[in-house]
C-alpha positions as CSV (number, residue, x, y, z in Angstrom):
1,M,-62.9,14.8,1.9
2,K,-60.2,16.4,0.1
3,K,-58.0,17.2,2.9
4,I,-58.2,13.6,3.9
5,L,-57.3,12.7,0.2
6,F,-54.4,15.2,0.1
7,A,-53.0,13.7,3.5
8,A,-53.5,10.1,2.2
9,L,-51.6,10.8,-1.0
10,C,-48.6,12.7,1.0
11,L,-48.4,9.7,3.3
12,C,-48.4,7.4,0.2
13,L,-45.8,9.3,-1.2
14,A,-43.4,9.5,2.0
15,I,-43.9,5.6,2.4
16,T,-42.7,5.1,-1.7
17,N,-39.7,7.8,-1.2
18,L,-38.8,6.3,2.0
19,P,-36.9,2.8,1.0
20,A,-35.3,5.2,-1.8
21,Q,-34.0,7.7,1.1
22,R,-32.4,4.8,3.2
23,A,-30.8,3.6,0.3
24,Y,-29.0,6.3,-0.6
25,H,-27.8,7.4,2.7
26,Q,-27.6,3.6,4.1
27,V,-24.7,3.2,6.5
28,E,-22.0,0.6,5.2
29,R,-20.7,-1.2,8.4
30,G,-19.2,-5.0,8.4
31,F,-16.1,-6.4,7.7
32,V,-14.7,-5.6,4.4
33,Y,-11.8,-7.3,2.2
34,M,-9.7,-6.0,-0.4
35,T,-7.0,-7.4,-2.9
36,S,-4.0,-5.2,-4.1
37,V,-1.3,-5.0,-6.4
38,G,1.0,-2.2,-6.7
39,Y,4.5,-1.1,-8.6
40,A,6.6,1.4,-7.7
41,T,10.3,2.4,-8.4
42,G,13.0,3.5,-6.3
43,L,13.7,7.3,-5.2
44,G,17.1,8.9,-4.3
45,N,20.6,8.1,-3.8
46,I,22.3,6.1,-0.9
47,E,25.5,7.4,0.5
48,L,28.0,5.1,1.2
49,P,31.6,5.6,2.8
50,N,33.2,4.8,-0.7
51,K,30.7,5.8,-3.1
52,T,26.9,6.8,-3.9
53,V,24.6,4.1,-5.2
54,R,21.3,5.3,-6.7
55,N,18.2,3.1,-5.7
56,K,17.4,1.3,-8.9
57,N,15.2,-1.1,-7.2
58,F,11.5,-1.6,-8.4
59,N,8.9,-2.8,-5.8
60,I,6.2,-5.2,-7.0
61,S,3.6,-5.6,-4.3
62,V,0.7,-8.2,-3.7
63,N,-1.5,-7.8,-0.6
64,Q,-4.4,-8.7,0.6
65,F,-6.5,-6.7,3.3
66,L,-9.0,-7.8,6.3
67,G,-10.6,-4.9,8.3
68,Y,-13.6,-3.4,9.3
69,Q,-15.7,-0.7,8.1
70,F,-16.9,1.8,10.7
71,N,-18.9,3.8,8.4
72,N,-19.2,5.3,5.2
73,Y,-16.3,7.1,5.4
74,F,-13.8,5.0,7.6
75,F,-12.4,1.4,7.5
76,M,-9.4,-0.2,9.0
77,G,-7.9,-3.5,9.7
78,L,-4.5,-5.5,8.4
79,T,-2.9,-6.2,5.3
80,A,-0.4,-8.8,4.8
81,G,1.3,-9.9,1.2
82,F,4.8,-10.1,-0.4
83,D,7.0,-7.2,-2.2
84,F,9.4,-8.4,-4.7
85,W,12.6,-6.2,-5.4
86,R,15.1,-7.1,-7.9
87,H,16.9,-9.7,-6.4
88,T,15.0,-9.9,-3.0
89,A,11.8,-10.1,-1.2
90,F,9.9,-9.3,1.8
91,I,6.7,-10.1,3.7
92,P,5.2,-6.8,5.1
93,I,2.4,-6.9,7.7
94,C,0.7,-3.5,8.4
95,L,-1.9,-1.7,10.2
96,S,-4.2,0.1,7.3
97,L,-6.2,3.2,8.1
98,N,-8.4,4.2,4.8
99,V,-10.6,6.9,4.6
100,N,-13.3,7.6,1.8
101,M,-13.7,11.6,1.4
102,M,-17.2,11.4,-0.1
103,E,-20.5,9.0,-0.6
104,T,-20.6,9.6,-4.2
105,R,-19.8,7.1,-7.1
106,I,-16.5,8.3,-8.0
107,A,-15.0,10.0,-5.0
108,P,-11.4,10.8,-3.5
109,I,-9.8,8.5,-1.0
110,F,-6.7,8.4,1.0
111,Y,-5.1,5.3,3.0
112,L,-2.0,4.9,5.2
113,N,-0.1,1.7,6.2
114,G,2.5,1.1,8.8
115,G,4.0,-2.0,10.1
116,Y,6.9,-4.7,9.7
117,A,8.4,-6.3,6.7
118,F,9.9,-9.8,7.4
119,K,12.3,-11.3,5.1
120,W,11.7,-13.8,2.6
121,Y,14.8,-14.3,0.5
122,V,17.5,-12.5,-0.4
123,S,20.5,-12.6,-2.9
124,S,24.1,-13.1,-1.4
125,K,26.0,-11.9,-4.6
126,P,26.6,-8.4,-5.3
127,E,25.0,-6.6,-8.4
128,V,27.0,-6.5,-11.0
129,M,27.6,-2.4,-11.4
130,D,27.2,-1.2,-7.9
131,R,28.5,-4.2,-6.2
132,V,26.2,-4.1,-3.2
133,V,23.0,-6.2,-2.3
134,H,20.1,-4.4,-1.5
135,G,17.7,-5.2,1.2
136,T,19.2,-7.7,3.4
137,C,17.0,-7.8,6.5
138,A,13.9,-7.3,7.9
139,G,12.5,-4.0,9.1
140,P,10.0,-1.6,9.8
141,T,8.1,-0.3,6.5
142,G,5.4,2.2,5.7
143,E,3.0,3.3,2.8
144,A,0.6,6.2,2.0
145,G,-1.7,6.6,-1.1
146,L,-3.9,9.3,-2.7
147,G,-6.6,8.4,-5.3
148,I,-9.9,7.4,-6.4
149,R,-12.8,5.1,-5.7
150,I,-15.0,3.7,-8.3
151,S,-18.2,2.1,-7.3
152,I,-18.9,-1.0,-9.2
153,R,-21.8,-2.3,-7.6
154,D,-23.6,-2.9,-4.6
155,K,-20.1,-3.2,-1.9
156,V,-17.8,-4.0,-4.7
157,T,-15.2,-0.9,-5.6
158,M,-12.2,-0.2,-7.6
159,Q,-9.5,1.8,-5.8
160,I,-6.6,3.6,-8.1
161,A,-4.0,5.5,-6.0
162,A,-0.5,7.1,-6.4
163,C,1.7,5.7,-3.8
164,Y,4.8,6.7,-1.4
165,K,6.4,3.6,-0.1
166,N,9.5,3.0,2.4
167,Q,11.7,0.3,3.8
168,Y,13.9,0.2,6.4
169,S,16.7,-2.6,5.9
170,D,20.3,-3.0,5.3
171,I,22.5,-2.4,2.6
172,R,25.6,-4.4,2.1
173,Y,28.8,-3.2,0.0
174,T,33.0,-3.8,0.3
175,I,35.4,-1.5,1.5
176,P,38.5,-2.4,-0.5
177,V,41.5,-3.3,2.3
178,E,45.1,-2.8,1.4
179,G,47.0,-5.5,0.5
180,E,44.1,-8.1,0.0
181,P,42.4,-8.8,-3.3
182,D,39.2,-7.0,-4.6
183,N,36.4,-9.7,-4.3
184,S,33.5,-7.3,-4.3
185,A,32.1,-9.0,-7.4
186,Y,31.4,-11.9,-5.1
187,T,31.3,-11.2,-1.7
188,T,30.7,-8.1,0.9
189,N,32.8,-7.0,4.3
190,S,30.5,-3.6,5.5
191,V,26.8,-3.0,6.3
192,Q,25.0,0.1,6.6
193,K,21.5,0.7,7.6
194,V,19.1,2.4,5.0
195,L,15.6,3.7,4.6
196,Y,14.9,3.0,1.1
197,H,11.9,5.1,-0.8
198,F,9.6,4.3,-3.7
199,A,7.1,6.0,-5.5
200,G,4.3,4.5,-7.8
201,V,0.7,3.1,-7.9
202,R,-2.1,1.0,-6.3
203,L,-5.0,-0.7,-8.0
204,S,-7.4,-2.4,-5.4
205,L,-10.4,-4.4,-5.3
206,K,-12.6,-3.9,-2.2
207,Y,-15.7,-6.4,-1.7
């Protein structure tokens, strides 16, 4: 009789703990959404035939992600949004790969975006100091980030990450022509391909 009672007690305990075990090891799978905002500042210098220009651009980004989470560690999809520079703007559309490194409430994360940024608008007037026009055409774009994930509630998490961004585009500038007036404050006569570099931070809300 004691053995039967002991076996029944063990069975009850196992049944009681089963939902908790499943909840703890529950596999996250399905469509996910993520809204992100970021800020990054320009890095490095741009070498032109007649001068060196510092990349003083800033990059403010707003993006929306739609994708699929395959398990507790990996989800991927498409992200689209807007990148605002000092005097121009892009519309990037990228494939986004995201990795959760652990299942704890606060855990490290890594992401990688790659795609193409279309032009939205651009100022045709050169900058006052450098007399160049930055980011004048569409081109490939990429971003990588490393940070932490904080679980707020069921299926809602916040992510904070340091990021590196790049954008391949054109820079327009003026090469003086002998015998002609200097109009470099108003227009440009030359163009060069440039890979712009940025570093900053991104805040995301996944749901």
